[in-house]
N, C-alpha and C positions, 0 to 999 in steps of 0.2 A: 499348284503342286509344290510341295516342299522339296528343297534341294539339300536338306539335312542328310548327313550320312546315316546309314543303318547302324545304329549303336549296338555294340556287342557287350553283354554283361555276363560275368561269372558270379555265381552264388554258391558258397561252400556250405556243406551240411544242409542241403536243400531238399532232401527226400521227405521231410516232414516238418511240422511246426512252423516257426517263424520263417525259416529259410524257404520252405515250400510256398508260403504265402507271398514272400518277396518275389520269388521267381514268377508266380502267377501274375502278380500285379505289374511287374516290369514287362512281361510278355504282352499283357493287355494294353500297356502303354505304347507298344510298338517296337520294343527292343528285341533283339535276338538274344535269347537267354540260354546259357549253358548251365544246366543244373548239375551240380557235382555232389558226390557223396562217396563214402568208402565202399559200400556194397552196391555193385553194379545192378544186381537184381532189384534191390529196393529203389534204385534210381529209375530203372525201367518201369517199375510199378507206379512211381510218382508221375512219370512221363505219360503213362496210359491214363492215369486219373485226370491229369490236366487236359489230355486230348479229348476225353469224354465231355469236358466242359467247353470244348472248342478252343483251347489254349495250346499252342504249339511251343515246345521247348526242345532243345538239344540236351543230351545227357553224356556225361563223361565221368568215369570213375576217378576218384582222387583221394589220396591219403595225405593230408597236409603235414604229417610228421615224417614223410618219406620224400627226400629231395628228388629221387628219380621219378616218383609219381607226379610231382609238381612240374618237373622238366618236361615230362611227357605231355602234360596239359598245355604248357607253353608252346611246344612244337605243334600240337594239334590246332591250337588257336591260330598260329601263324599260317599253317598250311590251309586250314579250312576257311578262315575269315580274313586273315592278314591284318588283324587289328584287335585291340581290346580297349573298351571305353570305360567300363564300370566293373569294379571288384567289390563284392560284399563278403567280408570276412566274418561269416556267421557261425561256422563250425566251432563248437566249444563243448567242454565237459565240466561236470561238477562231481568230485569224488568225496567231498566232505561227508562225514557221518551225521545221520539225523535220527531223532526219535520223536514221533508224533509231529513231524513237520518242522521241528526246531533243531538247529545245529547243537551238537553235544560236545564237540571236540574243541578244547582250548588251543590257542596258538602254541602254548607251551607244551602241549601233549600231542600235537598233530603228527600224523604219519608223513614223514618227509618224502617217502617214495610217492605218495599220492600228490603231494605238492609238486614234485618234479614232473610227474605225468601231466598234471594240470597245466603247468607252465609250458611244457613241450607242445601241447595242443593249442592252448589259448593265446600264447604269446609267440613262441618260436615258430609255430605253424603260420600264424598271420604274418610274421616278419619274412619267413621264407617265401610265402606267396607274393608279397609285395616286391621282394628283391628279384624274383624270377619274372614277374609279369609287368613290372613298371616300364621296362624298355619298350614294350608294345604301345603303351600309352604315350611315351615320350615321342615316338615316331610320328604320331598324329597330333602332337601338341594338345592333347585333351585327355583328361582322366578324372574319374570320381571314385574315391576309395572310401568305403564306409566300414569301420570296425565296430562290430556289435559288442558293446561293453555292458556295464551294469552300474546302477547306483551303489552297489556293494563295493565298487572299486573307487568311489569318490573319496578323496582325502578329506574333503570338507565334512563328510558324514561317516568317516571310518569308525568302525566299532569292532567288537569281538565276534567270534564265530565265523564260519565259512572260510577258514584260514587259506586254503589253497586257492579257492575261487576269488576271494578278495584280493590276494596278492597278484593273481594273474590279471585281473581286470584293471588293477591300478597300474601294472606294468604295460598293459595294452593301451591305456590312456596316455602314458608317457611316450610309447611308440608312435601313437597318433600325432602328437605334437612334434616329435623329432622328424618324422617323414614329411609332415606338412611344411616344416621350415626348410627342408632341403629341395622342395619342388615348387617353390613359390613362383618361379619364372617360367614354369612349364604348362601353365593352365591345368594343373592337376590339383584338385581339391580333396583334402583328406580330413575326415571328421570321424568322431566316435558317436555312438548312439546308445542310449539306455532305453530299451523297449518297454521297461516296466515289468511287473509280475504278470506273466502271461500263462494262459492255460495250455501248456505243452507237456511233453513227457518230463522235462526238467522242472517246470514251474508247478506241475500238479493240477488236479481238477478244481481245486479251491481257489486258484489264482483269480485276481480281480479283473484281468483283461483278456479279451479275445485275441486270437492270432492276428486278426485284421487290425486291431488297435496297436498291437505290438509292432506290426510291419510298417505302419503308416509313415513314421518319421524316417525310417530307413529308405523307403521308396522315394520319399521327398528329397532326401539328401542325394540319392543316386541321380536325380535330375536337376541338381542345383545349377543355376545360371552362372555363366562366366563372371568372375569377380565376387562370388559369394564367399562368406566367411570360411576359413580353413583352419585346421588345428584346434577345433572346438568340440565340446561335448554337448549333445542335444537330447532333449526329451520332449515329446509332444510339440515338436517343431520350435522349441524355445531353447536358447542357450542355457547351459547349466554350469555351476561352478565345478572346478576339478576337485 
């Protein structure tokens, strides 16, 4: 019988799409999963869907742009489980304008209010989650943080279009490196992941990948062995250039 502790994982934006699949697969792997999303009703519906498949998860409402909401989650985790081992920063938005599936807004004409909103969720939300929940990981000298990024944020392939989304994911990549560098002695591994173009509400029905394919590398990183690479970007379980 294994003496390994019962790992606890939090997945943000997990009521649908990639987040839901990550929650499903982590729970099947034996982790205690706290599925979080802004709408508690939708979270409960996702919980019931998973229960019908024989998969048990916990649910907690969470608005990653609200510091009080994040603090409430931290208090709940401490009281209910006394630990946190895995954090998947999956919640994200894309507000850039499209026509026929293609971005139409130049960076020079972009709506700055949309850029600010995108940064608030995709970057500051992830940072706030890490700041509030990292102490729980440090207490047990173990943690795995996965920031769900995108190839659109890679500087090595940076191009036009998707202004707010590109900027936010590039910043999220930088955040990944910064946090990873600060926790190297804590057995806390921090990486970013590009799931690819996935058939979700954001990716659309014509995307090339299933949610299972999109979730695979995220779930793999969540279970990384001690001493695994940190501060890196991965896709299809392979390291990618920033």
